[in-house]
C-alpha positions as CSV (number, residue, x, y, z in Angstrom):
1,M,83.2,50.5,60.3
2,P,82.9,53.8,58.4
3,F,85.8,52.6,56.2
4,L,83.9,49.4,55.4
5,I,80.7,51.3,54.5
6,E,82.7,53.6,52.2
7,H,84.4,50.7,50.5
8,V,81.0,48.9,49.9
9,T,79.6,52.1,48.5
10,E,82.4,52.4,46.0
11,V,82.0,48.8,44.9
12,V,78.2,49.2,44.4
13,F,78.8,52.4,42.5
14,S,81.4,50.7,40.3
15,I,79.0,47.9,39.5
16,L,76.2,50.4,38.6
17,I,78.6,52.2,36.3
18,I,79.6,48.9,34.6
19,L,75.9,47.9,34.2
20,L,75.1,51.3,32.7
21,L,78.0,51.1,30.3
22,A,77.0,47.5,29.4
23,N,73.4,48.6,28.8
24,G,74.7,51.5,26.7
25,A,76.8,49.2,24.7
26,I,73.9,46.8,24.1
27,V,71.7,49.8,23.0
28,A,74.4,51.0,20.7
29,M,74.9,47.6,19.2
30,T,71.1,47.2,18.7
31,L,70.9,50.5,17.0
32,A,73.9,49.8,14.8
33,R,72.5,46.4,13.9
34,R,69.1,48.0,13.1
35,Q,70.9,50.5,10.8
36,R,72.9,47.8,9.1
37,R,69.7,45.8,8.6
38,D,67.9,48.8,7.1
39,R,70.9,49.5,4.8
40,F,71.0,45.8,3.9
41,F,67.3,45.6,2.9
42,L,67.4,48.9,1.2
43,R,70.3,47.6,-1.0
44,L,68.5,44.3,-1.6
45,D,65.3,46.2,-2.7
46,D,67.4,48.4,-4.9
47,L,69.2,45.4,-6.5
48,R,65.9,43.6,-7.1
49,R,64.5,46.7,-8.8
50,H,67.6,47.1,-10.9
51,Y,68.5,43.4,-11.7
52,G,65.3,41.6,-11.1
53,P,64.0,42.4,-14.6
54,V,67.3,41.2,-16.0
55,V,66.9,37.7,-14.4
56,A,63.2,37.6,-15.4
57,G,64.1,38.5,-19.0
58,L,66.8,35.9,-19.1
59,V,64.7,32.9,-18.0
60,T,61.9,34.0,-20.3
61,G,64.2,34.3,-23.3
62,K,63.7,38.1,-23.7
63,I,67.3,39.0,-22.8
64,E,70.5,37.4,-24.2
65,Y,72.5,35.3,-21.8
66,S,75.7,37.3,-22.3
67,Q,73.9,40.5,-21.7
68,A,72.4,39.3,-18.4
69,L,75.7,37.8,-17.2
70,K,77.5,41.1,-17.8
71,A,74.9,43.0,-15.9
72,L,74.9,40.7,-12.9
73,K,78.7,40.8,-12.7
74,E,78.5,44.4,-11.8
75,I,77.3,43.5,-8.3
76,S,80.3,43.6,-5.9
77,G,81.1,43.7,-2.2
78,L,81.4,41.3,0.7
79,D,77.7,40.5,0.4
80,R,77.8,39.9,-3.4
81,D,77.3,36.1,-3.2
82,Y,74.3,36.4,-1.0
83,F,72.6,39.0,-3.1
84,L,73.3,37.1,-6.3
85,E,71.8,34.0,-4.8
86,Q,68.7,36.0,-3.8
87,L,68.4,37.3,-7.3
88,C,69.2,34.3,-9.4
89,L,68.0,31.3,-7.6
90,I,64.4,30.4,-8.3
91,K,63.3,27.9,-5.6
92,Q,61.1,25.8,-7.8
93,P,62.3,26.4,-11.4
94,T,60.7,24.8,-14.4
95,A,62.5,22.1,-16.4
96,A,63.3,24.8,-19.1
97,Q,64.7,27.2,-16.5
98,V,67.0,24.8,-14.7
99,P,69.8,24.7,-17.4
100,I,69.8,28.6,-17.5
101,L,70.0,28.9,-13.8
102,R,72.7,26.2,-13.6
103,R,74.9,28.0,-16.2
104,L,74.4,31.4,-14.5
105,S,75.3,30.0,-11.1
106,E,78.5,28.5,-12.5
107,D,79.5,31.6,-14.4
108,L,78.9,33.9,-11.4
109,G,80.9,31.6,-9.1
110,L,78.0,30.7,-6.9
111,V,78.5,26.9,-7.5
112,K,82.0,27.1,-6.2
113,V,80.9,28.9,-3.1
114,W,78.1,26.4,-2.4
115,Q,80.5,23.5,-2.9
116,R,83.1,25.0,-0.7
117,Q,80.7,25.8,2.1
118,L,79.0,22.3,1.9
119,A,82.5,20.9,2.4
120,G,82.8,23.0,5.6
121,Q,85.2,25.6,4.2
122,F,84.2,29.1,5.3
123,E,86.0,32.4,4.6
124,V,85.0,34.4,7.7
125,A,87.7,34.5,10.4
126,T,86.9,37.5,12.6
127,L,83.9,39.1,14.2
128,R,84.3,42.3,12.1
129,D,84.4,40.2,8.9
130,A,81.3,38.3,10.1
131,L,79.3,41.5,10.8
132,A,80.1,42.8,7.4
133,R,78.4,39.8,5.7
134,P,74.6,38.9,5.7
135,E,75.4,35.3,6.8
136,G,78.7,36.1,8.5
137,L,77.7,35.1,12.0
138,F,76.5,31.7,10.8
139,Q,79.9,31.2,9.2
140,L,81.8,32.3,12.3
141,V,79.8,30.3,14.9
142,G,80.6,26.6,14.4
143,R,77.3,25.3,15.8
144,L,75.3,27.3,13.3
145,R,77.2,26.4,10.2
146,F,75.0,23.4,9.5
147,L,72.3,25.9,8.3
148,L,74.6,27.1,5.5
149,R,75.7,23.6,4.6
150,A,72.1,22.5,4.3
151,K,71.2,25.6,2.2
152,C,74.1,24.9,-0.1
153,A,73.1,21.3,-0.5
154,E,69.6,22.5,-1.4
155,N,70.9,25.0,-3.9
156,L,73.0,22.4,-5.8
157,G,69.9,20.3,-6.1
158,T,67.7,23.2,-7.2
159,I,70.0,23.8,-10.2
160,R,70.5,20.0,-10.8
161,H,74.3,20.4,-10.7
162,Q,75.4,16.9,-11.8
163,P,79.1,17.3,-11.1
164,S,78.3,17.9,-7.4
165,W,76.8,14.5,-6.8
166,P,80.0,13.0,-5.2
167,L,80.1,16.0,-2.7
168,L,76.4,15.6,-1.9
169,L,77.0,11.9,-1.4
170,K,79.8,12.7,1.1
171,A,77.4,15.1,2.8
172,L,75.2,12.1,3.8
173,D,77.7,11.6,6.5
174,D,77.5,15.2,7.7
175,P,77.2,15.5,11.6
176,H,73.9,17.2,11.3
177,G,70.7,15.5,10.2
178,D,69.3,18.5,8.3
179,V,72.4,18.6,6.0
180,Q,72.0,14.9,5.4
181,E,68.3,15.3,4.4
182,A,69.1,18.2,2.2
183,A,71.9,16.3,0.4
184,L,69.6,13.3,-0.1
185,R,66.9,15.5,-1.7
186,S,69.4,17.0,-4.0
187,L,70.8,13.7,-5.0
188,A,67.3,12.6,-5.9
189,A,66.8,15.8,-7.9
190,I,70.0,15.3,-9.8
191,G,69.3,11.7,-10.5
192,E,72.9,10.5,-11.2
193,V,72.8,6.8,-11.6
194,Q,76.3,6.4,-10.2
195,S,74.9,7.4,-6.8
196,I,72.4,4.5,-6.7
197,P,74.6,1.9,-5.1
198,A,75.5,4.3,-2.3
199,L,71.8,5.1,-1.8
200,I,70.9,1.4,-1.6
201,G,73.7,1.0,0.9
202,R,72.1,3.8,2.9
203,L,68.7,2.1,2.6
204,H,70.2,-1.1,4.2
205,Q,71.8,1.0,6.9
206,V,68.6,2.8,8.0
207,I,66.6,-0.5,7.9
208,L,69.2,-2.4,10.0
209,N,69.9,0.6,12.3
210,P,66.8,2.7,13.1
211,A,69.0,5.2,15.0
212,T,70.5,6.4,11.8
213,P,69.8,10.1,11.4
214,L,68.4,9.8,7.9
215,S,64.7,8.7,7.7
216,L,63.8,5.5,5.9
217,R,61.1,7.4,4.0
218,S,63.6,9.9,2.7
219,V,66.0,7.3,1.4
220,K,63.2,5.4,-0.2
221,T,61.9,8.5,-1.9
222,A,65.3,9.3,-3.2
223,L,65.6,5.9,-4.8
224,L,62.1,6.2,-6.2
225,S,63.2,9.3,-8.2
226,F,65.1,6.9,-10.6
227,N,63.6,5.2,-13.6
228,I,62.4,1.5,-13.6
229,T,65.4,0.8,-15.9
230,E,67.6,1.1,-12.9
231,A,65.7,-1.7,-11.0
232,P,68.5,-4.3,-11.6
233,E,70.6,-2.3,-9.0
234,L,68.2,-3.7,-6.4
235,I,68.8,-7.3,-7.2
236,P,71.1,-7.9,-4.2
237,S,68.5,-6.3,-2.0
238,L,65.8,-8.6,-3.4
239,K,68.0,-11.6,-2.5
240,H,69.0,-10.2,1.0
241,A,68.5,-12.5,4.0
242,Q,66.8,-9.7,6.0
243,R,63.1,-9.8,5.2
244,R,62.5,-6.0,5.6
245,I,65.3,-5.2,3.1
246,R,63.6,-7.6,0.6
247,F,60.3,-5.9,1.3
248,F,61.5,-2.3,0.7
249,A,63.4,-3.3,-2.4
250,T,60.2,-5.0,-3.8
251,D,58.1,-2.1,-2.8
252,I,60.4,0.4,-4.5
253,I,60.2,-1.6,-7.8
254,R,56.4,-1.8,-7.4
255,E,56.1,2.0,-7.1
256,M,58.5,2.5,-10.0
257,T,56.3,0.2,-12.1
258,E,53.0,1.7,-11.0
259,R,54.3,5.2,-11.7
260,Q,55.2,4.2,-15.2
261,A,51.9,2.4,-15.7
262,A,50.0,5.5,-14.6
263,T,51.2,7.3,-17.7
264,D,50.8,4.3,-20.0
265,Q,48.0,1.8,-19.3
266,E,49.6,-0.8,-21.7
267,F,53.0,-0.6,-20.1
268,I,54.7,-4.0,-19.9
269,L,57.9,-5.0,-18.2
270,E,59.6,-6.3,-21.4
271,P,62.9,-8.0,-21.3
272,R,64.7,-4.9,-22.5
273,I,63.4,-3.0,-19.4
274,F,63.2,-5.9,-16.9
275,T,66.3,-8.2,-17.0
276,E,65.9,-11.9,-17.0
277,E,67.3,-12.2,-13.5
278,L,64.8,-9.7,-12.2
279,R,61.9,-11.5,-14.0
280,E,62.9,-14.9,-12.5
281,L,63.3,-13.4,-9.0
282,F,59.7,-12.1,-9.1
283,L,58.2,-15.2,-10.8
284,D,60.1,-17.9,-9.0
285,R,61.0,-16.5,-5.7
286,L,59.4,-13.3,-4.4
287,C,55.9,-14.4,-5.2
288,F,56.5,-17.3,-2.7
289,D,58.5,-15.3,-0.2
290,E,58.1,-16.2,3.5
291,N,57.3,-12.5,4.1
292,P,53.7,-11.9,3.1
293,D,54.4,-8.2,2.6
294,V,56.9,-9.1,-0.1
295,R,54.3,-11.4,-1.8
296,A,51.8,-8.6,-1.7
297,R,54.1,-6.0,-3.2
298,A,55.3,-8.4,-5.8
299,A,51.8,-8.9,-7.3
300,P,51.5,-5.5,-9.1
301,V,55.0,-6.1,-10.7
302,I,54.1,-9.6,-11.8
303,A,51.0,-8.3,-13.4
304,R,53.2,-6.2,-15.7
305,I,55.7,-8.9,-16.6
306,A,55.3,-10.2,-20.1
307,D,55.5,-13.9,-19.3
308,P,52.9,-16.7,-19.5
309,R,53.5,-17.6,-15.8
310,S,52.3,-14.2,-14.6
311,T,48.5,-15.0,-14.6
312,P,48.7,-18.4,-12.9
313,I,50.9,-16.9,-10.2
314,L,48.5,-14.0,-9.6
315,L,45.6,-16.6,-9.3
316,T,47.7,-18.5,-6.7
317,L,48.2,-15.3,-4.8
318,L,44.4,-14.8,-4.8
319,E,44.2,-17.9,-2.5
320,D,46.9,-16.6,-0.1
321,A,46.2,-17.1,3.6
322,Q,46.9,-13.4,4.3
323,W,44.0,-11.1,3.3
324,F,46.2,-8.2,2.2
325,V,48.1,-10.5,-0.2
326,R,44.7,-11.4,-1.8
327,L,43.9,-7.7,-1.8
328,H,47.1,-6.7,-3.7
329,A,46.6,-9.6,-6.1
330,L,43.0,-8.4,-6.9
331,R,44.2,-4.9,-7.5
332,A,46.9,-6.2,-9.8
333,L,44.3,-8.2,-11.8
334,S,42.1,-5.0,-12.2
335,S,43.1,-4.6,-15.8
336,P,41.2,-5.4,-19.1
337,Q,43.9,-7.9,-20.1
338,F,42.8,-10.2,-17.2
339,Q,39.1,-10.2,-18.3
340,P,39.2,-14.0,-18.8
341,Q,39.8,-14.4,-15.1
342,A,36.5,-12.7,-14.2
343,A,35.0,-15.9,-12.8
344,E,37.9,-16.5,-10.5
345,I,37.8,-12.9,-9.3
346,A,34.1,-13.0,-8.7
347,R,34.6,-15.8,-6.2
348,H,36.2,-13.3,-3.9
349,L,33.0,-11.2,-3.7
350,T,32.3,-13.4,-0.7
351,D,35.8,-13.2,0.8
352,P,35.9,-13.0,4.6
353,N,37.6,-9.6,4.5
354,W,35.5,-6.7,3.4
355,M,38.4,-4.9,1.7
356,V,39.1,-7.9,-0.5
357,R,35.4,-8.1,-1.4
358,E,35.5,-4.4,-2.4
359,A,38.6,-4.9,-4.5
360,A,36.9,-7.9,-6.3
361,G,33.9,-5.7,-7.2
362,K,36.2,-2.9,-8.5
363,A,38.1,-5.4,-10.6
364,L,34.9,-6.8,-12.2
365,L,33.8,-3.3,-13.1
366,V,37.0,-2.8,-15.1
367,F,36.0,-5.7,-17.4
368,G,32.9,-4.1,-18.9
369,Q,29.9,-6.3,-19.7
370,P,31.6,-9.7,-18.8
371,G,32.5,-8.3,-15.4
372,L,29.1,-6.8,-14.9
373,R,27.5,-10.1,-15.7
374,Q,29.6,-11.8,-13.0
375,L,28.8,-8.9,-10.6
376,Y,25.0,-9.2,-11.2
377,E,24.9,-12.9,-10.9
378,N,26.7,-12.8,-7.5
379,F,24.4,-10.0,-6.4
380,L,21.3,-11.9,-7.3
381,G,22.4,-15.4,-6.2
382,S,24.8,-14.9,-3.2
383,P,23.4,-16.0,0.1
384,D,26.0,-13.8,1.8
385,R,24.1,-10.6,3.0
386,Y,27.4,-8.7,3.6
387,S,28.6,-9.5,0.1
388,R,25.3,-8.2,-1.4
389,E,25.5,-5.0,0.7
390,Q,29.0,-4.4,-0.5
391,I,28.2,-5.0,-4.2
392,A,25.3,-2.6,-3.9
393,D,27.5,0.1,-2.3
394,E,30.1,-0.4,-5.0
395,M,27.5,-0.1,-7.8
396,Q,26.5,3.3,-6.3
397,R,30.0,4.5,-5.7
398,S,31.2,3.6,-9.2
399,G,28.3,5.3,-11.0
400,L,26.9,2.1,-12.3
401,I,23.2,2.8,-11.3
402,P,22.5,5.2,-14.2
403,T,23.8,2.5,-16.7
404,L,21.7,-0.1,-14.9
405,V,18.6,2.0,-15.2
406,A,19.3,2.8,-18.9
407,R,19.6,-0.9,-19.7
408,Y,16.5,-1.7,-17.6
409,A,14.6,0.7,-19.9
410,E,15.5,-1.4,-22.9
411,A,13.1,-4.2,-23.8
412,G,14.0,-7.7,-22.7
413,E,16.6,-6.8,-20.1
414,E,15.1,-9.0,-17.3
415,R,18.4,-9.3,-15.4
416,E,18.6,-5.6,-14.8
417,K,15.0,-5.6,-13.6
418,R,15.9,-8.3,-11.0
419,V,18.9,-6.3,-9.9
420,L,16.6,-3.3,-9.3
421,E,14.2,-5.5,-7.4
422,Q,17.0,-6.7,-5.2
423,L,18.2,-3.1,-4.6
424,A,14.6,-2.2,-3.6
425,Q,14.3,-5.1,-1.3
426,M,17.5,-3.9,0.4
427,G,16.2,-0.3,0.7
428,K,18.9,1.0,-1.7
429,T,16.4,3.2,-3.6
430,S,17.2,6.9,-2.9
431,Y,19.6,7.3,-5.9
432,L,17.4,5.1,-8.0
433,V,14.3,7.2,-7.4
434,M,16.2,10.4,-8.0
435,L,17.2,9.2,-11.4
436,V,13.7,8.2,-12.3
437,T,12.4,11.6,-11.1
438,A,14.9,13.5,-13.1
439,T,14.6,11.6,-16.4
440,Q,12.6,13.0,-19.3
441,D,12.0,9.5,-20.7
442,Q,8.3,9.0,-20.2
443,E,8.5,5.4,-21.3
444,L,11.0,4.6,-18.5
445,R,8.9,6.3,-15.9
446,K,5.8,4.3,-17.1
447,K,7.7,1.1,-17.0
448,F,9.0,1.8,-13.5
449,L,5.5,2.6,-12.3
450,L,4.2,-0.7,-13.7
451,D,7.0,-2.7,-12.2
452,F,7.6,-1.0,-8.9
453,G,4.6,1.3,-8.3
454,R,3.2,-1.2,-5.7
455,H,6.6,-1.9,-4.0
456,P,6.4,-1.1,-0.2
457,D,9.7,0.8,-0.2
458,E,9.2,4.2,1.4
459,Q,11.2,6.1,-1.1
460,I,9.4,4.5,-4.0
461,Q,5.9,5.1,-2.4
462,K,6.7,8.7,-1.7
463,W,7.6,9.2,-5.4
464,V,4.5,7.4,-6.6
465,K,2.3,9.8,-4.4
466,E,4.1,12.8,-5.9
467,V,3.4,11.5,-9.4
468,A,-0.2,10.9,-8.6
469,I,-0.7,14.5,-7.5
470,L,1.8,16.6,-9.5
471,E,2.3,14.7,-12.8
472,T,1.0,16.5,-15.9
473,N,1.0,13.4,-18.0
474,T,-2.5,11.9,-17.6
475,E,-1.4,8.3,-18.3
476,L,1.4,8.4,-15.7
477,R,-0.8,10.1,-13.1
478,G,-3.4,7.4,-13.7
479,L,-0.9,4.6,-13.3
480,A,0.4,6.2,-10.1
481,R,-3.1,6.5,-8.6
482,A,-3.9,2.9,-9.6
483,A,-0.7,1.7,-7.9
484,L,-1.6,3.6,-4.7
485,K,-5.2,2.2,-4.8
486,A,-3.9,-1.4,-5.3
487,G,-1.4,-0.9,-2.5
488,K,-4.2,0.1,0.0
489,S,-6.3,-2.9,-0.9
């Protein structure tokens, strides 16, 4: 029994010694790591102080390229590549800075490092070697290497390194989703047209197989980075039997078109931009597609096609059974070139769907006086209360009321007066009264008092009372008091 107790004591003592030694080793490693980190950041700060102005002078044109390159080549050591990347890689460079950074990254050997690591080739082989490098542990531990691969993919995209596009395309099959997403963003940034077929293939893949690591939004965004002149690459997708593939292909071309039109209101899809096959697909096939989403997304493109069939097709889409198809058709028709279709558009001010009614009102406002005439006529004559409410709201949102009041002030504008009367009957007078209160036009205030001074609307009556008490103009004060007296009787 004493022997057993003595043996157990020795075992416990040995375990305590081992634990103490282990704790001591952990403390020593922690202190050593802290010292390394301190030395690392001290060196990084020192390099930034010494070489930061060199890089800043290079990208601003104050330092010659050869001079800056020679200075940066002085940096050496196992951590050289990491520090050069920190110094030279601006995360969001301007268009003018990109060529300089790309050339610098190539001449300093950074591009080769990024390409090699993106391909999965790492130099670190031992723990000692890994500890000597800032990112050595990431290179040594296989499960963490995806972080470096993703970063390298991002870097190649930041400098728009065009020769790396095949490698980035291969990275779309990387085992880790983060690397795939980074490679996709870089391909979009580089914009190499030879990568489009592969990106379209990836689009089909993510549509048909939702379990694909890449997101549909990311692939679509990458394709949208290309110019509308590359739209013919999507022709097979527009003809695809799968309705969702046709939808996304149509939607991509729609967004390309609208992006171009945003910078040029007169932009037209001329034959030199839009091939004959594309034109026929939209005018003969997609506008009648069984998928209503395709018909809807085709409308804005059709509106920009220089072809006499475009307008009749858009008017046909205005009668579509699906409300959102009618909505997109109306938005596509919201351009001055479609002013002759104002009457057809005005019919949809009484559409069953409120969003379609709203779009019709917005479209008419684009047409100037012809559109206003249609809007006013429907506002005054429509038996649909919801339609009148929506037109009134649209007139206020669009800033039309000041123009309406100004034209009302002109002699002989009876229609504007009737529109104001309708607004007053509906109780839409707060903005109207504010405008009349703020104006310095005494003739307008006089006319408004004569026409509306006896109107029962609360907002108008409150204003009339204020004029009767506070107005300094004797004539206006007298008219206000007469209106109040007549109202009481």
